C-alpha positions as CSV (number, residue, x, y, z in Angstrom):
1,M,-49.5,-6.7,3.1
2,V,-49.7,-3.1,2.6
3,T,-46.4,-2.1,4.7
4,G,-44.6,-4.8,2.2
5,A,-45.7,-3.3,-0.8
6,V,-44.8,0.4,0.3
7,S,-41.6,-1.1,1.2
8,A,-41.3,-2.4,-2.5
9,M,-42.2,1.0,-4.1
10,A,-39.4,2.8,-1.9
11,A,-36.6,0.0,-2.8
12,N,-37.6,0.4,-6.5
13,Q,-37.9,4.3,-6.1
14,A,-34.2,4.3,-4.6
15,E,-33.2,2.1,-7.3
16,R,-34.4,4.6,-9.8
17,L,-32.5,7.6,-8.1
18,K,-29.5,5.5,-8.1
19,E,-29.5,5.2,-11.8
20,D,-30.2,8.9,-11.8
21,G,-27.3,9.6,-9.4
22,N,-25.1,7.5,-11.7
23,S,-26.1,9.2,-15.0
24,C,-25.1,12.6,-13.3
25,F,-22.0,11.3,-12.0
26,K,-20.6,10.1,-15.5
27,K,-21.7,13.6,-16.4
28,E,-19.7,15.1,-13.6
29,R,-22.4,16.7,-12.2
30,F,-21.6,15.4,-8.6
31,G,-23.7,18.0,-6.5
32,A,-26.8,16.5,-8.5
33,A,-25.7,13.0,-8.2
34,I,-24.9,13.6,-4.5
35,D,-28.6,14.8,-4.2
36,A,-29.9,11.5,-6.1
37,Y,-28.2,9.5,-3.8
38,T,-29.0,10.9,-0.5
39,E,-32.7,10.6,-1.7
40,A,-32.0,6.8,-2.5
41,I,-30.6,6.5,0.9
42,T,-33.5,8.5,2.7
43,L,-35.8,5.9,1.1
44,S,-33.3,2.7,1.6
45,P,-30.5,3.4,4.0
46,K,-29.5,-0.1,4.6
47,V,-28.1,-0.6,0.8
48,P,-24.4,-0.3,0.9
49,V,-23.9,0.5,-2.9
50,Y,-25.8,4.0,-2.2
51,W,-23.4,5.0,0.3
52,T,-20.6,4.1,-1.6
53,N,-21.6,5.6,-4.7
54,R,-22.2,9.0,-2.8
55,A,-18.9,8.6,-1.1
56,L,-17.2,8.4,-4.5
57,C,-19.0,11.9,-5.4
58,H,-17.7,13.3,-2.3
59,M,-14.0,12.1,-3.2
60,K,-14.3,13.7,-6.4
61,R,-14.9,16.9,-4.5
62,K,-12.0,16.3,-2.5
63,D,-14.9,16.5,0.7
64,W,-13.0,14.0,2.8
65,T,-14.8,14.2,6.0
66,R,-18.0,13.3,4.2
67,V,-16.2,10.5,2.2
68,E,-15.0,8.9,5.4
69,E,-18.3,9.6,7.0
70,D,-20.2,7.5,4.2
71,C,-17.5,4.9,3.9
72,R,-17.8,4.0,7.5
73,K,-21.5,3.7,7.1
74,A,-21.1,1.6,4.2
75,I,-18.6,-0.7,5.9
76,H,-21.2,-0.9,9.1
77,L,-23.7,-2.4,6.3
78,D,-21.2,-4.6,4.8
79,H,-17.9,-5.5,6.2
80,N,-16.6,-6.8,3.0
81,S,-17.4,-3.7,0.5
82,V,-14.1,-3.4,-1.6
83,K,-14.9,0.2,-2.4
84,A,-15.8,1.4,1.3
85,H,-12.6,0.3,2.7
86,Y,-10.7,1.9,-0.1
87,M,-12.1,5.1,0.1
88,L,-11.9,5.0,4.0
89,G,-8.1,4.2,3.5
90,L,-7.8,7.3,1.1
91,A,-9.7,9.8,3.6
92,L,-7.4,8.8,6.3
93,L,-4.6,9.4,4.6
94,Q,-5.7,12.8,3.6
95,R,-5.4,13.4,7.5
96,Q,-1.8,11.5,7.5
97,E,-3.2,9.0,9.6
98,Y,-1.0,6.7,7.8
99,A,-1.1,3.3,9.6
100,D,-5.0,3.3,9.8
101,G,-5.3,4.3,6.2
102,V,-2.6,1.4,5.2
103,K,-4.8,-0.9,7.3
104,Q,-8.0,0.3,5.1
105,L,-6.1,-0.3,1.8
106,Q,-4.9,-3.5,2.8
107,R,-8.1,-4.6,3.7
108,A,-9.6,-3.4,0.5
109,L,-6.7,-5.4,-1.7
110,D,-7.4,-8.4,0.4
111,L,-11.2,-8.5,-0.3
112,G,-10.3,-7.1,-4.1
113,R,-8.1,-10.3,-4.6
114,C,-10.6,-12.7,-3.4
115,A,-13.4,-11.3,-5.6
116,N,-11.8,-10.0,-8.8
117,P,-7.9,-10.9,-8.8
118,T,-7.4,-9.3,-12.0
119,G,-9.8,-6.6,-11.8
120,Y,-9.0,-2.7,-12.6
121,M,-9.6,-1.8,-8.6
122,V,-7.1,-4.4,-7.3
123,E,-4.1,-2.8,-9.4
124,E,-5.6,0.5,-8.3
125,I,-5.8,-0.3,-4.8
126,W,-2.2,-1.8,-4.9
127,E,-0.8,1.6,-6.2
128,E,-2.4,3.5,-3.7
129,L,-1.2,1.0,-0.8
130,A,2.5,1.2,-2.0
131,K,2.4,5.2,-2.2
132,A,0.8,5.3,1.2
133,K,3.3,2.7,2.7
134,Y,6.2,4.6,1.2
135,M,5.3,7.8,2.2
136,E,4.8,6.3,5.9
137,W,8.5,5.1,5.6
138,E,10.1,8.4,4.2
139,L,8.4,10.2,7.5
140,V,10.0,7.3,9.8
141,S,13.1,7.1,7.8
142,A,13.6,11.1,8.1
143,T,13.1,10.8,11.8
144,R,15.1,8.0,11.9
145,S,18.1,9.5,10.0
146,W,17.9,12.6,12.1
147,E,18.1,10.7,15.4
148,L,21.2,8.6,14.1
149,N,23.1,11.7,13.0
150,S,22.4,13.4,16.1
151,L,23.6,10.5,18.1
152,K,26.6,10.0,16.0
153,E,27.6,13.5,16.7
154,T,27.0,13.2,20.4
155,C,29.3,9.7,20.4
156,E,32.0,11.7,18.2
157,A,32.1,14.6,20.6
158,A,32.2,12.3,23.6
159,L,35.5,10.6,21.8
160,N,36.9,13.8,20.8
161,H,36.7,15.2,24.3
162,Q,38.1,12.0,25.9
163,R,40.8,12.2,23.0
164,A,41.6,16.1,24.5
165,L,41.5,15.1,28.1
166,D,44.0,12.4,27.3
167,M,46.4,14.8,25.6
168,S,46.2,17.3,28.3
169,R,47.4,14.8,30.8
170,T,50.8,13.8,28.7
171,E,53.1,16.4,27.3
172,E,53.1,14.1,24.3
173,S,50.7,12.4,21.8
174,S,52.0,8.9,21.2
175,E,51.2,7.5,17.8
176,E,49.4,4.6,19.9
177,S,47.1,6.8,21.4
178,Y,46.3,8.3,17.8
179,Y,46.1,5.0,16.1
180,S,43.5,3.9,18.9
181,H,41.4,7.0,18.8
182,T,41.1,7.0,15.0
183,E,40.2,3.1,15.1
184,R,37.3,4.4,17.4
185,L,36.0,6.8,15.3
186,K,36.3,4.2,12.4
187,A,34.4,1.7,14.5
188,L,32.1,4.4,15.2
189,D,31.3,4.8,11.6
190,R,30.5,1.0,11.0
191,V,28.3,1.0,13.7
192,F,26.0,3.9,12.6
193,E,26.2,2.8,9.1
194,K,25.2,-0.8,9.6
195,A,22.2,0.8,11.7
196,A,21.1,2.7,8.7
197,E,21.6,-0.4,6.0
198,D,17.8,-0.9,6.2
199,D,16.9,2.5,4.8
200,K,19.2,2.5,1.7
201,P,17.7,1.4,-1.4
202,T,19.3,-1.7,-3.0
203,E,18.3,-3.7,-5.7
204,V,15.4,-6.3,-4.9
205,P,16.3,-10.0,-5.1
206,D,15.6,-11.3,-8.5
207,Y,13.4,-14.6,-7.1
208,L,11.2,-12.0,-5.7
209,C,10.4,-10.3,-9.0
210,C,8.2,-11.2,-12.1
211,N,10.0,-11.8,-15.3
212,I,7.5,-10.3,-17.3
213,T,6.7,-7.1,-15.2
214,L,10.2,-6.6,-13.7
215,E,8.4,-5.6,-10.4
216,I,8.4,-7.2,-7.1
217,F,5.7,-9.5,-7.0
218,R,2.0,-8.8,-5.6
219,D,0.1,-11.7,-6.3
220,P,2.8,-14.5,-7.4
221,V,1.3,-17.4,-9.1
222,I,3.5,-20.7,-10.2
223,S,2.9,-22.4,-13.5
224,P,3.1,-26.3,-13.8
225,S,6.5,-26.0,-15.4
226,G,7.5,-24.2,-12.0
227,V,8.0,-20.7,-13.0
228,T,6.4,-17.8,-11.1
229,Y,4.7,-14.7,-12.5
230,E,2.6,-12.0,-11.5
231,R,-0.9,-13.3,-11.8
232,A,-2.3,-10.3,-13.9
233,A,0.8,-10.4,-16.0
234,I,0.9,-14.1,-17.0
235,L,-3.2,-14.1,-17.6
236,E,-2.7,-11.1,-19.9
237,H,0.3,-12.9,-21.7
238,I,-2.1,-16.1,-22.2
239,N,-5.3,-13.8,-23.4
240,K,-3.0,-11.7,-25.7
241,V,-0.2,-14.0,-26.7
242,G,-1.0,-17.4,-26.4
243,K,-1.6,-20.2,-24.2
244,F,2.1,-21.1,-23.3
245,D,4.6,-20.3,-20.6
246,P,6.8,-17.5,-21.9
247,I,9.4,-18.8,-20.3
248,T,9.6,-22.6,-21.0
249,R,7.1,-22.5,-24.1
250,E,5.0,-25.0,-22.5
251,K,1.4,-25.2,-23.2
252,L,-0.3,-23.2,-20.1
253,D,-3.8,-23.3,-19.3
254,P,-5.1,-20.5,-16.6
255,S,-6.7,-23.1,-14.5
256,K,-3.5,-24.6,-14.0
257,L,-2.0,-21.6,-12.3
258,V,-1.7,-21.8,-8.3
259,P,-1.0,-19.1,-5.9
260,N,3.0,-19.3,-5.0
261,L,2.5,-18.7,-1.2
262,A,6.0,-19.2,-0.3
263,I,6.9,-16.3,-2.4
264,K,4.1,-14.0,-1.4
265,E,5.3,-14.7,2.3
266,A,9.0,-13.8,1.4
267,V,7.6,-10.8,-0.7
268,A,5.8,-9.5,2.4
269,A,8.6,-10.4,5.0
270,Y,10.9,-8.3,2.6
271,L,8.5,-5.1,2.1
272,E,8.1,-5.2,5.8
273,K,11.8,-4.8,6.2
274,H,12.6,-2.8,3.2
275,V,9.9,-0.4,2.6
276,W,11.5,1.5,0.1
277,A,11.3,-1.5,-2.1
278,Y,7.5,-0.4,-3.0
279,K,8.7,2.2,-5.2
280,V,12.2,0.5,-6.2
281,G,12.0,-1.7,-9.3
282,C,13.9,-5.1,-9.8
């Protein structure tokens, strides 16, 4: 009985300290907020939000090591913490651990979409995920481009060397021999141009783009009339403009919007192959 009363008092005190921390955070007194959250954690160490709140303060101070520590603790307590996965992803990206950082951001995005698909955090997480994947692609693409150019130069040098050997064995250079050598060089160009295609930004196919945002789909939904829209964009249209389909002008109720899983899978497959599309508009 006494133990239970003490625990309840500790929990209540921890909540008051959390509110103190929130107040300090709003005033950008991050050091004081950290102190308040730390005291709350001492009293109630199994409450995930205390850890994520403190992690947010550390993030504001760009103390990424402590952000990672607090987020990992929060995830241990709550595997479905959107904020913890999100901030952990950002912390890992600061260490240039792109693969793990992207994995955490993707987890945060998936959880966020389930909890509140139109919430501000979903948009924020998507933006950070897109930047992370693009940065990762830039590094890989630059390395791949250098390797391809080096290999192409080696191949060209080998062909030119063979051409020189062939010419040294004959007194005259035949037109047929010159033509053959030129065709080999052209074929080599085509091979390496084909190999570099995936790293060259082009236009994203229209069917993968929303007619409202003119950007590649993130969370596509289909209306009863068969038109696919970005969820946040069509909901904003319904709330601000009216309950009708902007393309067909037919009546449209938000409850009738259904996730377009086929387009979502098509977008995922396209982005997997053309990572540059995260940054290129439609």
